[in-house]
N, C-alpha and C positions, 0 to 999 in steps of 0.2 A: 376397527377393521371389519368389513362385512363378512357374513358367513360364507358367501361365494368366494371372496378373496382368500379366506382361511382354507377353504376346500382346495383351491387351486395350489396354494403353497404346500399343501400336504401331499400333492400328487407325487408318486414315485415312478422311476423307470425312465429310460432314455427314449424320447419320442422322435429322435432324429435318425436312428439307425433302424434297419430292417431286422426284426427278430424271427427266430424259428417260431412256427405257429404255436407250438406248445408253450413257449415262453410268453408270447403275445397274449394268449388266453389267460395265463396266470397274472400278468400285469393288469389286464383289463379288469379282472375280477378283484384284484387287490385294491384298485382305485375306485371301485363301485361302492362308495361309502354312504350313499344317500339313505334316508330313512325308509325308503320303499324299495321293492325288488326291481332294480333297474333292468331295462331291456338291453340286450347285447346286439349291436348292429355292425354289419359289415359293409364296406364300400370297395367295389372292384372297378378299377379304371381299365377299360378295354381299348384296344387299338382299333377302334372302328369309328366311322362317321355316320351316325344314325340318320343324317339327312338323305343318305342314299338308301334306297329300298333294299339293296342286296347286302347292306351292312347293319341292318337292325337285328337286335338280339332280344328275343322274348320267349318266355316259356313258363313252365311250372315244375316245381320239384317238391317231393315229399321229404320233409326233414325227419330223419330217423328218431330224433329226440323231441320232436314237436316244437312248438313256438313258445309255449308257456302262456299263451294268450287265449282268452275265450273269444273265439271268432264268431261273430254274429252273421248268419247266413240267410240271405233272402233268395227265394226261388220263385221265378215267374213261370208258372205252369198251371194246368187245369185238369180237372177230372182225375183219372187214375194216377197220372204223374204227380199231381199236387198231393194226393194221398201218400204216395211213395216218399215224397220229400218230407212231409210231416212226420212220417214214421221213422225216417232216417235221422231226425233231429233238427231239421231246418227251423230257424227262429221265426221267419215270416214267410208265408206262402200265399200267393194270389195270382190273378191274371189281370184283366182289364182294370179292376179296382186298385191293385197294387201299383200298376203303371201310373194311374192317375195320382195316387198318393205321392209317388216319387216326383212326378212333374210338379206337384204342389209344394215340394220342399222336404218331404220325409226322407231322412238319410240315416236312420238308426240301424245300420248294417255295415259289415266290413267286406263282404263278398256277395256278388250277385251271380246266380246261376239261372239259366233259362233253357227250356226245351226248344228244339229247332222250329217247331210249329208256331212258337210265340215270337219269333224274331221280327215279324212285321210290326208287332206292337212295341217290342223292345227298341226298335230303330228310332222311335220317338224320343228315347232317353239319351241319345248320343251326346247332346250338348250338356246334359246334366251329369251323366256318369263318366263320359270320356275324359274330361279334365281331371277327374279324381282317380283315374285308372281302374274304374269299376265296371266298365262296359263289358258284358259277356262276349267271349270270343272263343270260337271252336279250337283255335290254336293252343289255348291254355286249358282246355277242358271245361270251360264254363258255359259252353253251349253244347248240350249233350242230351240224348234221350235217357241216359242212365243217371238220372238226377240223384238217386239214392246213393250211388257210389261217389258222385261229385260232392255231395253234402258230407259224407263220411270222410273223404279226403281233406276237405276244407277244415273240418272240425279236428282232424287228426294231425295236422301239421303241414299240409300242402300250402306252399306260398307261390305267388306269381312273381316273376322278375322281368324287367324290361329296361332297356337303356334309356337314360335321360338324354337331353340334347347334347350334353358334353361327353357322352360315351361312358357314363358311370352307372353302375348298378348299385342301388342301395337296398338293403333287406334286413329285416329283423330276424335273428336266428336263435333266439332264446332269451333266458333271463340270467341275471347274475347268480341266482340261487342254483342254477344247473351245475352239475359236476363238470370238471375240466373235460372229461371224456365225452360227455354229452354235447358240449359246445363244439369240440373238435369234430365229432361225427357230423354235426350240422354244417360246419365250415366246409368240410371235405365234400359233402353231398352237394352243396350249392356250387362249389368250384367245378366239380365233375359235371354238373348239369350245364354250366356255362361253357365248358369245353365241348360238350356234345352239341351245344347250340351254336357253335362257331359258324358264322355265315361265310358263304363262298367268296364274298367280296372283301373279306378281311385280309389285309396284307401286313407283313412284318410281325412284330411282337403282338400277340393277341391279348394276353393278360399282362398288363404293364405294371400296375400297382395294386396292392391289397392292404387295407387297414381295418382294424377292429377297434370298437369303442363301446362304452356304455352310455346310457342316457345323459348322465351328469359328469361323466369322467372324460379323460383325454383319449385321443386316438393313438394307436400304436401300429407302426408299419409291420407287415409280414413279408418275410422272404418267400416268394412264390415257390421257390425250389423246395422248401420244406413241406409243401403240400403235395409235391409231386407233379407240378405243372411246368 
């Protein structure tokens, strides 16, 4: 029997019923038995159709417990703003030369921030960064004159969220090594942000399904009512 099959057989907990969020967190952590610190991921099925402009859901939220990840931040800026980004802890800072590197295939970063005056240059990167969800956007705070704060937010646990074609939001909200309370705080922060970002075009039930899982473990459904939605 393969190691993967043994791991699956060892999974515990009912995956068919919706659990209170506190119980779901405990089950996910109990099944995160890999030899590395598994990421904890949430999937939220929204009652929207992203094909319509008035039903798209996108934003940014600062997770109170952080993400547990070392986020590599690239900043496209020059002169004083480039110096501010470097001082704030940005991993890669540049202007024209950085844009050219990205066009050439350089992708050693997890977040891209740009100052408004650089957007004419950044526009060239739409086909490269867009499909990866990395294109700077003022709606989520990645196009801003306050690059120092944007870098600190990204390093401190701010994550972007956006609906996929099927109306689902996927996001990493921590690590299996986090305490239950830390994961719960992040779950509630994200769900609260989604509620605040509810588009005017959304009809009927907005938050339809929520599930929580770890990198190598099973997913568990969450009773949305237990989060207060």
